[in-house]
Each structure stands twice: as structure tokens, then as C-alpha cells.
LUMZALUM-16314 format. One record per residue: residue number from 1; x, y, z of N, C-alpha, C in turn; residue in three letters. Coordinates in steps of 0.2 Angstrom, whole numbers. Example, Ala and Ser with C-alpha at 12.3 -4.5 7.8 and 13.67 -1.06 7.14 Angstrom:
2
(atom 1, (66, -28, 39), (62, -22, 39), (66, -16, 39), ala)
(atom 2, (64, -11, 35), (68, -5, 36), (64, 0, 39), ser)
END
This chain:
126
(atom 1, (823, -605, -423), (815, -605, -423), (813, -611, -419), unk)
(atom 2, (808, -610, -415), (805, -616, -411), (800, -620, -415), unk)
(atom 3, (797, -625, -412), (793, -630, -416), (787, -627, -418), unk)
(atom 4, (784, -622, -414), (778, -619, -416), (779, -614, -422), unk)
(atom 5, (785, -611, -422), (787, -606, -428), (788, -610, -434), unk)
(atom 6, (791, -616, -433), (793, -621, -439), (786, -623, -442), unk)
(atom 7, (781, -625, -438), (775, -627, -440), (771, -622, -444), unk)
(atom 8, (771, -616, -441), (768, -610, -445), (771, -609, -451), unk)
(atom 9, (778, -609, -452), (782, -608, -458), (780, -613, -463), unk)
(atom 10, (780, -619, -461), (778, -625, -465), (771, -624, -468), unk)
(atom 11, (766, -622, -464), (760, -621, -466), (759, -615, -471), unk)
(atom 12, (763, -609, -470), (763, -604, -474), (766, -606, -481), unk)
(atom 13, (771, -610, -481), (774, -612, -487), (769, -616, -492), unk)
(atom 14, (765, -620, -488), (760, -624, -492), (755, -619, -494), unk)
(atom 15, (753, -614, -490), (748, -610, -492), (750, -606, -498), unk)
(atom 16, (756, -603, -498), (759, -599, -504), (759, -604, -510), unk)
(atom 17, (761, -610, -510), (761, -614, -516), (753, -615, -518), unk)
(atom 18, (749, -616, -514), (742, -617, -516), (739, -610, -519), unk)
(atom 19, (741, -604, -517), (739, -598, -520), (742, -598, -527), unk)
(atom 20, (748, -599, -528), (751, -599, -534), (748, -604, -539), unk)
(atom 21, (747, -610, -537), (743, -615, -541), (736, -613, -543), unk)
(atom 22, (733, -609, -539), (726, -606, -540), (727, -600, -545), unk)
(atom 23, (733, -598, -547), (733, -592, -551), (735, -585, -548), unk)
(atom 24, (736, -585, -542), (737, -579, -538), (744, -577, -539), unk)
(atom 25, (746, -571, -538), (753, -569, -538), (755, -567, -531), unk)
(atom 26, (760, -570, -527), (762, -569, -521), (766, -563, -521), unk)
(atom 27, (764, -557, -517), (768, -551, -518), (773, -550, -512), unk)
(atom 28, (771, -553, -506), (775, -552, -500), (772, -558, -495), unk)
(atom 29, (777, -559, -491), (776, -564, -485), (778, -561, -479), unk)
(atom 30, (774, -562, -473), (776, -560, -467), (778, -553, -466), unk)
(atom 31, (773, -549, -469), (774, -542, -470), (771, -539, -463), unk)
(atom 32, (776, -535, -460), (774, -532, -454), (772, -524, -454), unk)
(atom 33, (767, -522, -450), (765, -515, -450), (766, -513, -442), unk)
(atom 34, (772, -511, -440), (772, -509, -433), (769, -513, -428), unk)
(atom 35, (765, -510, -424), (762, -514, -418), (755, -517, -421), unk)
(atom 36, (753, -515, -427), (746, -518, -429), (747, -525, -430), unk)
(atom 37, (752, -527, -432), (753, -535, -433), (757, -537, -440), unk)
(atom 38, (755, -543, -442), (758, -545, -448), (753, -548, -453), unk)
(atom 39, (754, -548, -459), (750, -551, -464), (755, -557, -466), unk)
(atom 40, (752, -563, -466), (755, -569, -468), (757, -569, -475), unk)
(atom 41, (752, -568, -479), (754, -568, -487), (749, -562, -490), unk)
(atom 42, (753, -558, -494), (749, -553, -498), (750, -555, -505), unk)
(atom 43, (744, -555, -508), (744, -558, -515), (740, -554, -520), unk)
(atom 44, (740, -555, -526), (736, -551, -531), (732, -557, -535), unk)
(atom 45, (726, -556, -536), (722, -560, -540), (718, -556, -545), unk)
(atom 46, (716, -560, -550), (712, -557, -555), (705, -560, -555), unk)
(atom 47, (700, -556, -554), (693, -559, -553), (690, -561, -560), unk)
(atom 48, (685, -565, -561), (682, -567, -567), (680, -561, -572), unk)
(atom 49, (679, -555, -568), (677, -549, -572), (684, -546, -575), unk)
(atom 50, (689, -548, -573), (696, -545, -575), (699, -540, -571), unk)
(atom 51, (695, -539, -565), (698, -534, -561), (703, -537, -556), unk)
(atom 52, (709, -533, -555), (714, -535, -550), (711, -534, -543), unk)
(atom 53, (713, -539, -539), (711, -539, -532), (717, -539, -527), unk)
(atom 54, (718, -535, -522), (723, -537, -517), (720, -542, -512), unk)
(atom 55, (724, -547, -511), (722, -552, -506), (726, -552, -500), unk)
(atom 56, (723, -551, -494), (727, -552, -488), (725, -559, -485), unk)
(atom 57, (730, -563, -485), (729, -570, -483), (731, -572, -476), unk)
(atom 58, (727, -574, -472), (729, -576, -465), (730, -584, -466), unk)
(atom 59, (735, -587, -463), (736, -594, -463), (736, -597, -456), unk)
(atom 60, (732, -602, -455), (732, -605, -449), (734, -612, -450), unk)
(atom 61, (739, -615, -446), (741, -622, -447), (740, -625, -440), unk)
(atom 62, (737, -631, -440), (736, -635, -434), (737, -642, -436), unk)
(atom 63, (739, -646, -430), (740, -653, -431), (733, -656, -430), unk)
(atom 64, (732, -662, -433), (725, -665, -433), (722, -666, -427), unk)
(atom 65, (726, -667, -421), (723, -668, -415), (722, -662, -411), unk)
(atom 66, (723, -656, -414), (722, -649, -411), (714, -648, -409), unk)
(atom 67, (713, -644, -404), (707, -643, -401), (702, -639, -406), unk)
(atom 68, (705, -634, -410), (702, -630, -414), (704, -631, -421), unk)
(atom 69, (699, -631, -426), (700, -632, -433), (703, -625, -435), unk)
(atom 70, (708, -625, -439), (711, -618, -441), (706, -613, -445), unk)
(atom 71, (701, -616, -448), (696, -612, -451), (692, -608, -446), unk)
(atom 72, (692, -610, -440), (688, -606, -435), (692, -601, -431), unk)
(atom 73, (698, -599, -434), (702, -595, -430), (701, -588, -432), unk)
(atom 74, (698, -586, -437), (697, -579, -438), (691, -576, -435), unk)
(atom 75, (692, -573, -429), (687, -570, -425), (685, -563, -428), unk)
(atom 76, (680, -560, -426), (678, -553, -428), (684, -548, -427), unk)
(atom 77, (687, -549, -421), (693, -544, -419), (699, -546, -424), unk)
(atom 78, (700, -552, -425), (705, -554, -430), (704, -551, -437), unk)
(atom 79, (698, -551, -439), (696, -548, -446), (697, -541, -446), unk)
(atom 80, (695, -537, -440), (696, -530, -440), (704, -529, -441), unk)
(atom 81, (708, -532, -437), (715, -531, -438), (717, -533, -445), unk)
(atom 82, (715, -538, -448), (717, -539, -455), (715, -533, -460), unk)
(atom 83, (709, -530, -458), (707, -524, -462), (712, -519, -461), unk)
(atom 84, (714, -517, -455), (718, -512, -454), (725, -513, -457), unk)
(atom 85, (727, -520, -457), (734, -521, -460), (733, -520, -467), unk)
(atom 86, (728, -522, -470), (727, -521, -478), (727, -514, -479), unk)
(atom 87, (724, -509, -475), (724, -502, -476), (732, -500, -476), unk)
(atom 88, (735, -502, -471), (742, -501, -470), (746, -503, -476), unk)
(atom 89, (745, -509, -478), (749, -511, -484), (748, -506, -490), unk)
(atom 90, (742, -505, -491), (740, -500, -497), (744, -493, -496), unk)
(atom 91, (743, -491, -490), (747, -484, -489), (754, -484, -490), unk)
(atom 92, (757, -490, -487), (765, -490, -488), (767, -493, -494), unk)
(atom 93, (764, -498, -497), (767, -502, -502), (763, -502, -509), unk)
(atom 94, (756, -501, -508), (752, -503, -514), (749, -497, -518), unk)
(atom 95, (749, -491, -515), (745, -486, -518), (738, -486, -517), unk)
(atom 96, (734, -484, -522), (726, -484, -521), (724, -491, -522), unk)
(atom 97, (718, -493, -519), (716, -500, -519), (715, -502, -527), unk)
(atom 98, (716, -508, -529), (715, -510, -536), (708, -510, -537), unk)
(atom 99, (706, -510, -544), (699, -509, -546), (694, -514, -543), unk)
(atom 100, (697, -520, -541), (693, -526, -538), (693, -525, -531), unk)
(atom 101, (696, -520, -528), (696, -520, -520), (701, -524, -517), unk)
(atom 102, (699, -525, -510), (703, -529, -506), (699, -535, -503), unk)
(atom 103, (702, -541, -503), (699, -547, -501), (703, -550, -495), unk)
(atom 104, (700, -553, -490), (703, -556, -485), (701, -564, -485), unk)
(atom 105, (707, -568, -486), (706, -575, -487), (709, -578, -481), unk)
(atom 106, (707, -584, -480), (710, -588, -475), (712, -595, -478), unk)
(atom 107, (718, -597, -476), (720, -604, -478), (721, -608, -472), unk)
(atom 108, (718, -613, -471), (719, -618, -465), (722, -624, -468), unk)
(atom 109, (727, -625, -464), (732, -631, -465), (731, -636, -459), unk)
(atom 110, (729, -642, -460), (729, -647, -455), (734, -653, -457), unk)
(atom 111, (738, -654, -452), (743, -659, -453), (741, -665, -449), unk)
(atom 112, (739, -671, -453), (738, -677, -449), (744, -680, -447), unk)
(atom 113, (743, -685, -442), (748, -689, -439), (752, -693, -445), unk)
(atom 114, (748, -695, -450), (751, -698, -456), (747, -696, -462), unk)
(atom 115, (751, -696, -467), (748, -694, -474), (749, -686, -475), unk)
(atom 116, (746, -684, -481), (747, -678, -484), (743, -672, -480), unk)
(atom 117, (746, -666, -479), (743, -661, -476), (736, -659, -480), unk)
(atom 118, (731, -657, -476), (725, -655, -480), (725, -647, -480), unk)
(atom 119, (724, -644, -485), (725, -637, -486), (718, -634, -489), unk)
(atom 120, (715, -630, -485), (708, -627, -487), (709, -620, -488), unk)
(atom 121, (706, -617, -494), (707, -610, -495), (700, -607, -495), unk)
(atom 122, (698, -603, -491), (692, -599, -490), (693, -592, -493), unk)
(atom 123, (689, -590, -498), (690, -583, -500), (685, -579, -497), unk)
(atom 124, (687, -572, -496), (682, -567, -494), (679, -569, -487), unk)
(atom 125, (683, -571, -482), (681, -573, -476), (678, -567, -471), unk)
(atom 126, (681, -561, -473), (679, -555, -469), (679, -549, -473), unk)
END
């Protein structure tokens, strides 16, 4: 694994821990759907109304000196791809959508030169 891959894997590990700490259940990591792409994390959440939600989570990890903040990384094209991936997941693994539907979340991880990583979780970004 190269340095970029290791950085991404580290960010995904932090993101998965953040999701579990927030009460979500991680169902899959790095799930691929042919040429459509990959879902970093697939999870299940329970909304305040008690409905289960399928969560497709995109994880972006950047060093603090990076040009772009990770939370700016989900473009409309990326959001469309994540929606297609969610549909592919449901078709192949999940069955019908859960009562609460599907939510696309973004977790941005910023790694400073010194100190603890900063992990931000944005729910329902697309």
C-alpha cells in the first residue's frame, strides 16, 4: 500500500470508529460495485422516529496543509455516483430500502502536522 492508500485507510478507520461511537452499525467497508465505484463505509442508523436508515458514507482524509478541505470534496457528480452505489448495494446486499430510506453522509478527516486528527461528520450531504 502506498502513502496515499495508507492515509485513506487511516482516515476510514477513524471514520468507522466515529460512526460506531455515534451509535451506527457498520455493515461493510470498501464495498465495490463493478465499474460504478466503491462505498467507503455502509452503515445502518436508527433515526429519532425509530426508523432504520441505510447510510452510505464517503470518507475524505486530508493533511492540514492540503489545498482543499475534505468536506468540499463531494461534488454533484460524486453525489450522483454515491446514489447509484447505494442503489447497487440495495440490489445486491440489502433488499428493499429500509423504512427510513437511504442517507449519504460525509466524514472529513484532517490530519494536522501535530496533535490529534479532526474528524467531522456531516449527515445527509446529498
